[in-house]
N, C-alpha and C positions, 0 to 999 in steps of 0.2 A: 575591475569588477566591483559595483556596486555592491555592498551588503547590508541588507534590509533589517533593521533590528526587529525585536519579534513585536515591538508596540506600533508598528507600522500595519496600516489596516489592509495590505495585501494579503497578509498572513491568514486573513480570513477567508481567502479562497483557494489558496495554495495545497493546502491538506486535500480537499475533495479533487480537485484538479488531477494531483499527483494520483489520488485513486481511481478516478475515470481513465487516466495514462495507462496504469497499470491495468484495469480491467481490459481495455481495449489491445494492450500489448500482448499479454497473457493470453486473451481467449480467440486473437486473431491468431498466433503462433499455434495454438492448438489446432484451430481448425487449419490451417495451410499445411501444419504436417500430417495430421488427420488425410486430406486429400492428397498430397502426394506421396507420402511413404508412413502409412500407419503401422503401428506397433502391431505384434501377433496377439490376438485376445486373448490366447493361453498364458501370456505373459504375466497378467494380473496388472494389479496396479501400481508394481514395481519398476518400471520402465524409464528410461532414461528420460523419455520426453516428460515424465510426471517429476521425476528429482530434478531436472533443469527447470520446470517451472514452479514447482514447491521451493526451489533455491531464492527463485526471483521474487517469490512471494514471501519469504520469509525475509530477506533482504528489504523489500520495501515495507513491512510490516516493520521492521526493526528501526529503519530510518524515521517513519512516521512517529514511531513512541519516542526514538531521541527527540523529535523537532517538537512534541507534547511536552516532554521532561524539561526542555528548553525554554519554552513558553510559561511552563510554572514558574522557573526559577526568576524568569524576568516580570514576571506579573508581582513577584514576592517584594521587588525593588520599586515599586512603581505607585502611582496613586492615578484615581480620575479615569478620564478616558484612556492614557496607557495602558494601565490596570487593565480595564475593561477588553480591550483590544487583543492583549497577551494570552488573559484567561481565555478568552473565547477561543481564541486562534488553538490555545491547548488542546481545549476540548475537540474542537474539529480535526484538529490531527490525531487526537486519540480516537475519536469516531470512526476516521477515516482509515486509521490501522485494524480497527475490530472489523471494518468491512473488508478489508483484504483478507484478515484472517478468515470471515466467513464466508467470503466468495470463493475463497483458496482453497477450502479444508475438501470440496470434492476432488480438486487436480490432484490431490496426494492421498484420495482414499478410493477413488473410484478407478478401474480400468480406463484407459483414454480413446476415443474412438468409439464407441458403444451404438 
């Protein structure tokens, strides 16, 4: 397996790609579960479905923040174009993590399948 350093330009798109994969997976899973076996409405927001999707969201957000941190650490060690790639990728990873948190909040705070 090839490990791409944070100075590689591919990191400029990985964060938003991971966010979009998370978004499609979480909201598709929510839709499928709601169509097949919806939880009882009186259960409120604390259902197994919301806990599972919230856990996936938490893991994704933490992973993106860890990638942002790694990009910041690498950016401190480089100059020029390499520093630019590492810095911008770190910000895009952080932006994607905020996107996961923002889009994931309804998952854990609103009863599913309304």
